[in-house]
PDB file of N, CA, C and O in Angstrom:
ATOM      1  N   MET A   1       0.854  -1.194   0.000  1.00  0.00           N
ATOM      2  CA  MET A   1       0.000   0.000   0.000  1.00  0.00           C
ATOM      3  C   MET A   1       0.887   1.239   0.000  1.00  0.00           C
ATOM      4  O   MET A   1       1.804   1.355   0.813  1.00  0.00           O
ATOM      5  N   SER A   2       0.615   2.146  -0.898  1.00  0.00           N
ATOM      6  CA  SER A   2       1.441   3.339  -1.014  1.00  0.00           C
ATOM      7  C   SER A   2       1.163   4.307   0.130  1.00  0.00           C
ATOM      8  O   SER A   2       0.154   4.199   0.827  1.00  0.00           O
ATOM      9  N   LEU A   3       2.071   5.245   0.303  1.00  0.00           N
ATOM     10  CA  LEU A   3       1.939   6.217   1.390  1.00  0.00           C
ATOM     11  C   LEU A   3       0.695   7.071   1.220  1.00  0.00           C
ATOM     12  O   LEU A   3      -0.009   7.347   2.192  1.00  0.00           O
ATOM     13  N   SER A   4       0.417   7.494  -0.015  1.00  0.00           N
ATOM     14  CA  SER A   4      -0.736   8.371  -0.256  1.00  0.00           C
ATOM     15  C   SER A   4      -2.049   7.648  -0.006  1.00  0.00           C
ATOM     16  O   SER A   4      -2.974   8.230   0.561  1.00  0.00           O
ATOM     17  N   SER A   5      -2.147   6.388  -0.421  1.00  0.00           N
ATOM     18  CA  SER A   5      -3.398   5.654  -0.213  1.00  0.00           C
ATOM     19  C   SER A   5      -3.588   5.338   1.269  1.00  0.00           C
ATOM     20  O   SER A   5      -4.718   5.293   1.756  1.00  0.00           O
ATOM     21  N   TRP A   6      -2.475   5.117   1.992  1.00  0.00           N
ATOM     22  CA  TRP A   6      -2.588   4.858   3.427  1.00  0.00           C
ATOM     23  C   TRP A   6      -3.093   6.101   4.151  1.00  0.00           C
ATOM     24  O   TRP A   6      -3.928   6.013   5.052  1.00  0.00           O
ATOM     25  N   ARG A   7      -2.580   7.250   3.748  1.00  0.00           N
ATOM     26  CA  ARG A   7      -3.040   8.501   4.363  1.00  0.00           C
ATOM     27  C   ARG A   7      -4.506   8.752   4.062  1.00  0.00           C
ATOM     28  O   ARG A   7      -5.247   9.224   4.924  1.00  0.00           O
ATOM     29  N   ALA A   8      -4.933   8.439   2.839  1.00  0.00           N
ATOM     30  CA  ALA A   8      -6.334   8.633   2.463  1.00  0.00           C
ATOM     31  C   ALA A   8      -7.234   7.706   3.269  1.00  0.00           C
ATOM     32  O   ALA A   8      -8.302   8.119   3.721  1.00  0.00           O
ATOM     33  N   ALA A   9      -6.816   6.467   3.451  1.00  0.00           N
ATOM     34  CA  ALA A   9      -7.611   5.514   4.225  1.00  0.00           C
ATOM     35  C   ALA A   9      -7.679   5.938   5.689  1.00  0.00           C
ATOM     36  O   ALA A   9      -8.720   5.803   6.332  1.00  0.00           O
ATOM     37  N   LYS A  10      -6.570   6.450   6.211  1.00  0.00           N
ATOM     38  CA  LYS A  10      -6.550   6.913   7.596  1.00  0.00           C
ATOM     39  C   LYS A  10      -7.482   8.103   7.779  1.00  0.00           C
ATOM     40  O   LYS A  10      -8.210   8.196   8.767  1.00  0.00           O
ATOM     41  N   ARG A  11      -7.446   9.011   6.807  1.00  0.00           N
ATOM     42  CA  ARG A  11      -8.247  10.226   6.913  1.00  0.00           C
ATOM     43  C   ARG A  11      -9.746   9.900   6.856  1.00  0.00           C
ATOM     44  O   ARG A  11     -10.515  10.406   7.673  1.00  0.00           O
ATOM     45  N   THR A  12     -10.160   9.076   5.917  1.00  0.00           N
ATOM     46  CA  THR A  12     -11.583   8.758   5.774  1.00  0.00           C
ATOM     47  C   THR A  12     -12.057   7.834   6.888  1.00  0.00           C
ATOM     48  O   THR A  12     -13.198   7.939   7.337  1.00  0.00           O
ATOM     49  N   GLY A  13     -11.196   6.934   7.336  1.00  0.00           N
ATOM     50  CA  GLY A  13     -11.605   5.957   8.343  1.00  0.00           C
ATOM     51  C   GLY A  13     -11.741   6.550   9.732  1.00  0.00           C
ATOM     52  O   GLY A  13     -12.586   6.110  10.512  1.00  0.00           O
ATOM     53  N   TRP A  14     -10.920   7.546  10.053  1.00  0.00           N
ATOM     54  CA  TRP A  14     -10.904   8.064  11.424  1.00  0.00           C
ATOM     55  C   TRP A  14     -11.678   9.360  11.613  1.00  0.00           C
ATOM     56  O   TRP A  14     -11.887   9.783  12.750  1.00  0.00           O
ATOM     57  N   GLN A  15     -12.106   9.999  10.535  1.00  0.00           N
ATOM     58  CA  GLN A  15     -12.880  11.231  10.689  1.00  0.00           C
ATOM     59  C   GLN A  15     -14.233  10.952  11.339  1.00  0.00           C
ATOM     60  O   GLN A  15     -14.721  11.772  12.117  1.00  0.00           O
ATOM     61  N   LYS A  16     -14.840   9.813  11.035  1.00  0.00           N
ATOM     62  CA  LYS A  16     -16.163   9.497  11.578  1.00  0.00           C
ATOM     63  C   LYS A  16     -16.106   9.338  13.100  1.00  0.00           C
ATOM     64  O   LYS A  16     -16.923   9.917  13.817  1.00  0.00           O
ATOM     65  N   SER A  17     -15.147   8.558  13.588  1.00  0.00           N
ATOM     66  CA  SER A  17     -15.081   8.297  15.019  1.00  0.00           C
ATOM     67  C   SER A  17     -14.510   9.483  15.796  1.00  0.00           C
ATOM     68  O   SER A  17     -14.655   9.548  17.017  1.00  0.00           O
ATOM     69  N   ALA A  18     -13.868  10.409  15.109  1.00  0.00           N
ATOM     70  CA  ALA A  18     -13.233  11.536  15.790  1.00  0.00           C
ATOM     71  C   ALA A  18     -14.260  12.445  16.455  1.00  0.00           C
ATOM     72  O   ALA A  18     -13.949  13.125  17.432  1.00  0.00           O
ATOM     73  N   ARG A  19     -15.481  12.457  15.928  1.00  0.00           N
ATOM     74  CA  ARG A  19     -16.488  13.351  16.493  1.00  0.00           C
ATOM     75  C   ARG A  19     -16.957  12.867  17.866  1.00  0.00           C
ATOM     76  O   ARG A  19     -17.092  13.666  18.792  1.00  0.00           O
ATOM     77  N   SER A  20     -17.205  11.570  18.000  1.00  0.00           N
ATOM     78  CA  SER A  20     -17.760  11.060  19.251  1.00  0.00           C
ATOM     79  C   SER A  20     -16.670  10.588  20.216  1.00  0.00           C
ATOM     80  O   SER A  20     -16.884  10.580  21.428  1.00  0.00           O
ATOM     81  N   HIS A  21     -15.513  10.197  19.696  1.00  0.00           N
ATOM     82  CA  HIS A  21     -14.435   9.694  20.551  1.00  0.00           C
ATOM     83  C   HIS A  21     -13.132  10.400  20.194  1.00  0.00           C
ATOM     84  O   HIS A  21     -12.190   9.777  19.704  1.00  0.00           O
ATOM     85  N   SER A  22     -13.089  11.693  20.442  1.00  0.00           N
ATOM     86  CA  SER A  22     -11.946  12.481  19.987  1.00  0.00           C
ATOM     87  C   SER A  22     -10.642  12.040  20.654  1.00  0.00           C
ATOM     88  O   SER A  22      -9.616  11.927  19.983  1.00  0.00           O
ATOM     89  N   SER A  23     -10.670  11.790  21.968  1.00  0.00           N
ATOM     90  CA  SER A  23      -9.436  11.419  22.656  1.00  0.00           C
ATOM     91  C   SER A  23      -8.958  10.036  22.225  1.00  0.00           C
ATOM     92  O   SER A  23      -7.761   9.815  22.045  1.00  0.00           O
ATOM     93  N   VAL A  24      -9.893   9.110  22.060  1.00  0.00           N
ATOM     94  CA  VAL A  24      -9.530   7.764  21.614  1.00  0.00           C
ATOM     95  C   VAL A  24      -8.995   7.814  20.194  1.00  0.00           C
ATOM     96  O   VAL A  24      -7.986   7.181  19.882  1.00  0.00           O
ATOM     97  N   SER A  25      -9.671   8.567  19.333  1.00  0.00           N
ATOM     98  CA  SER A  25      -9.243   8.684  17.942  1.00  0.00           C
ATOM     99  C   SER A  25      -7.863   9.320  17.854  1.00  0.00           C
ATOM    100  O   SER A  25      -7.026   8.906  17.051  1.00  0.00           O
ATOM    101  N   ARG A  26      -7.634  10.336  18.693  1.00  0.00           N
ATOM    102  CA  ARG A  26      -6.335  11.011  18.673  1.00  0.00           C
ATOM    103  C   ARG A  26      -5.231  10.047  19.103  1.00  0.00           C
ATOM    104  O   ARG A  26      -4.146  10.039  18.523  1.00  0.00           O
ATOM    105  N   THR A  27      -5.514   9.236  20.123  1.00  0.00           N
ATOM    106  CA  THR A  27      -4.523   8.269  20.594  1.00  0.00           C
ATOM    107  C   THR A  27      -4.243   7.215  19.534  1.00  0.00           C
ATOM    108  O   THR A  27      -3.088   6.870  19.287  1.00  0.00           O
ATOM    109  N   LEU A  28      -5.299   6.705  18.907  1.00  0.00           N
ATOM    110  CA  LEU A  28      -5.118   5.702  17.855  1.00  0.00           C
ATOM    111  C   LEU A  28      -4.319   6.267  16.690  1.00  0.00           C
ATOM    112  O   LEU A  28      -3.469   5.584  16.120  1.00  0.00           O
ATOM    113  N   ARG A  29      -4.597   7.519  16.341  1.00  0.00           N
ATOM    114  CA  ARG A  29      -3.877   8.140  15.232  1.00  0.00           C
ATOM    115  C   ARG A  29      -2.395   8.263  15.564  1.00  0.00           C
ATOM    116  O   ARG A  29      -1.540   7.993  14.721  1.00  0.00           O
ATOM    117  N   MET A  30      -2.094   8.671  16.797  1.00  0.00           N
ATOM    118  CA  MET A  30      -0.709   8.838  17.204  1.00  0.00           C
ATOM    119  C   MET A  30       0.024   7.495  17.197  1.00  0.00           C
ATOM    120  O   MET A  30       1.149   7.395  16.707  1.00  0.00           O
ATOM    121  N   VAL A  31      -0.624   6.468  17.743  1.00  0.00           N
ATOM    122  CA  VAL A  31      -0.013   5.139  17.786  1.00  0.00           C
ATOM    123  C   VAL A  31       0.200   4.596  16.375  1.00  0.00           C
ATOM    124  O   VAL A  31       1.251   4.032  16.073  1.00  0.00           O
ATOM    125  N   ALA A  32      -0.805   4.769  15.513  1.00  0.00           N
ATOM    126  CA  ALA A  32      -0.693   4.267  14.143  1.00  0.00           C
ATOM    127  C   ALA A  32       0.402   5.001  13.377  1.00  0.00           C
ATOM    128  O   ALA A  32       1.128   4.387  12.595  1.00  0.00           O
ATOM    129  N   ASP A  33       0.528   6.312  13.595  1.00  0.00           N
ATOM    130  CA  ASP A  33       1.577   7.073  12.922  1.00  0.00           C
ATOM    131  C   ASP A  33       2.961   6.597  13.357  1.00  0.00           C
ATOM    132  O   ASP A  33       3.845   6.407  12.522  1.00  0.00           O
ATOM    133  N   VAL A  34       3.146   6.407  14.656  1.00  0.00           N
ATOM    134  CA  VAL A  34       4.433   5.936  15.163  1.00  0.00           C
ATOM    135  C   VAL A  34       4.747   4.556  14.602  1.00  0.00           C
ATOM    136  O   VAL A  34       5.867   4.298  14.161  1.00  0.00           O
ATOM    137  N   PHE A  35       3.750   3.668  14.622  1.00  0.00           N
ATOM    138  CA  PHE A  35       3.951   2.316  14.096  1.00  0.00           C
ATOM    139  C   PHE A  35       4.264   2.342  12.605  1.00  0.00           C
ATOM    140  O   PHE A  35       5.142   1.620  12.132  1.00  0.00           O
ATOM    141  N   PHE A  36       3.533   3.188  11.864  1.00  0.00           N
ATOM    142  CA  PHE A  36       3.729   3.254  10.417  1.00  0.00           C
ATOM    143  C   PHE A  36       5.132   3.736  10.071  1.00  0.00           C
ATOM    144  O   PHE A  36       5.789   3.148   9.212  1.00  0.00           O
ATOM    145  N   TYR A  37       5.598   4.789  10.720  1.00  0.00           N
ATOM    146  CA  TYR A  37       6.918   5.316  10.409  1.00  0.00           C
ATOM    147  C   TYR A  37       8.019   4.353  10.844  1.00  0.00           C
ATOM    148  O   TYR A  37       9.050   4.253  10.179  1.00  0.00           O
ATOM    149  N   ALA A  38       7.812   3.645  11.950  1.00  0.00           N
ATOM    150  CA  ALA A  38       8.789   2.641  12.371  1.00  0.00           C
ATOM    151  C   ALA A  38       8.849   1.500  11.360  1.00  0.00           C
ATOM    152  O   ALA A  38       9.932   1.032  11.007  1.00  0.00           O
ATOM    153  N   LEU A  39       7.682   1.055  10.899  1.00  0.00           N
ATOM    154  CA  LEU A  39       7.629  -0.014   9.905  1.00  0.00           C
ATOM    155  C   LEU A  39       8.264   0.435   8.596  1.00  0.00           C
ATOM    156  O   LEU A  39       8.995  -0.324   7.960  1.00  0.00           O
ATOM    157  N   LYS A  40       7.983   1.671   8.198  1.00  0.00           N
ATOM    158  CA  LYS A  40       8.534   2.196   6.951  1.00  0.00           C
ATOM    159  C   LYS A  40      10.056   2.304   7.039  1.00  0.00           C
ATOM    160  O   LYS A  40      10.749   2.032   6.059  1.00  0.00           O
ATOM    161  N   SER A  41      10.578   2.693   8.186  1.00  0.00           N
ATOM    162  CA  SER A  41      12.020   2.843   8.330  1.00  0.00           C
ATOM    163  C   SER A  41      12.727   1.491   8.258  1.00  0.00           C
ATOM    164  O   SER A  41      13.891   1.411   7.866  1.00  0.00           O
ATOM    165  N   VAL A  42      12.012   0.429   8.642  1.00  0.00           N
ATOM    166  CA  VAL A  42      12.581  -0.918   8.545  1.00  0.00           C
ATOM    167  C   VAL A  42      12.524  -1.418   7.101  1.00  0.00           C
ATOM    168  O   VAL A  42      13.483  -2.007   6.601  1.00  0.00           O
ATOM    169  N   LEU A  43      11.389  -1.178   6.435  1.00  0.00           N
ATOM    170  CA  LEU A  43      11.212  -1.688   5.079  1.00  0.00           C
ATOM    171  C   LEU A  43      11.978  -0.869   4.047  1.00  0.00           C
ATOM    172  O   LEU A  43      12.453  -1.419   3.054  1.00  0.00           O
ATOM    173  N   TYR A  44      12.107   0.443   4.269  1.00  0.00           N
ATOM    174  CA  TYR A  44      12.764   1.317   3.298  1.00  0.00           C
ATOM    175  C   TYR A  44      13.860   2.137   3.983  1.00  0.00           C
ATOM    176  O   TYR A  44      13.706   3.346   4.151  1.00  0.00           O
ATOM    177  N   PRO A  45      14.948   1.503   4.375  1.00  0.00           N
ATOM    178  CA  PRO A  45      15.977   2.216   5.153  1.00  0.00           C
ATOM    179  C   PRO A  45      16.715   3.289   4.354  1.00  0.00           C
ATOM    180  O   PRO A  45      17.325   4.182   4.943  1.00  0.00           O
ATOM    181  N   LEU A  46      16.669   3.216   3.024  1.00  0.00           N
ATOM    182  CA  LEU A  46      17.383   4.202   2.214  1.00  0.00           C
ATOM    183  C   LEU A  46      16.575   5.462   1.976  1.00  0.00           C
ATOM    184  O   LEU A  46      17.121   6.467   1.521  1.00  0.00           O
ATOM    185  N   GLN A  47      15.275   5.427   2.277  1.00  0.00           N
ATOM    186  CA  GLN A  47      14.431   6.603   2.094  1.00  0.00           C
ATOM    187  C   GLN A  47      14.403   7.423   3.385  1.00  0.00           C
ATOM    188  O   GLN A  47      14.580   6.871   4.470  1.00  0.00           O
ATOM    189  N   PRO A  48      14.180   8.742   3.274  1.00  0.00           N
ATOM    190  CA  PRO A  48      14.031   9.559   4.489  1.00  0.00           C
ATOM    191  C   PRO A  48      12.812   9.117   5.284  1.00  0.00           C
ATOM    192  O   PRO A  48      11.821   8.668   4.707  1.00  0.00           O
ATOM    193  N   LEU A  49      12.880   9.240   6.604  1.00  0.00           N
ATOM    194  CA  LEU A  49      11.816   8.735   7.458  1.00  0.00           C
ATOM    195  C   LEU A  49      10.523   9.512   7.255  1.00  0.00           C
ATOM    196  O   LEU A  49       9.441   8.927   7.205  1.00  0.00           O
ATOM    197  N   TYR A  50      10.636  10.831   7.138  1.00  0.00           N
ATOM    198  CA  TYR A  50       9.443  11.653   6.911  1.00  0.00           C
ATOM    199  C   TYR A  50       9.549  12.295   5.533  1.00  0.00           C
ATOM    200  O   TYR A  50      10.426  13.124   5.289  1.00  0.00           O
ATOM    201  N   ASP A  51       8.657  11.909   4.645  1.00  0.00           N
ATOM    202  CA  ASP A  51       8.731  12.456   3.290  1.00  0.00           C
ATOM    203  C   ASP A  51       7.501  13.283   2.974  1.00  0.00           C
ATOM    204  O   ASP A  51       7.387  13.824   1.875  1.00  0.00           O
TER     205      ASP A  51
END
């Protein structure tokens, strides 16, 4: 899955729950971002971590 499609899926998937569970959604987003960048740094070590 490409970076752009992952961001699009994250944006559409979490906007709905953000209204009723803002703190939970914010925590999930933070955890998923950390996990995603850690995974990306392992899979693509030659690319910059934040692009």
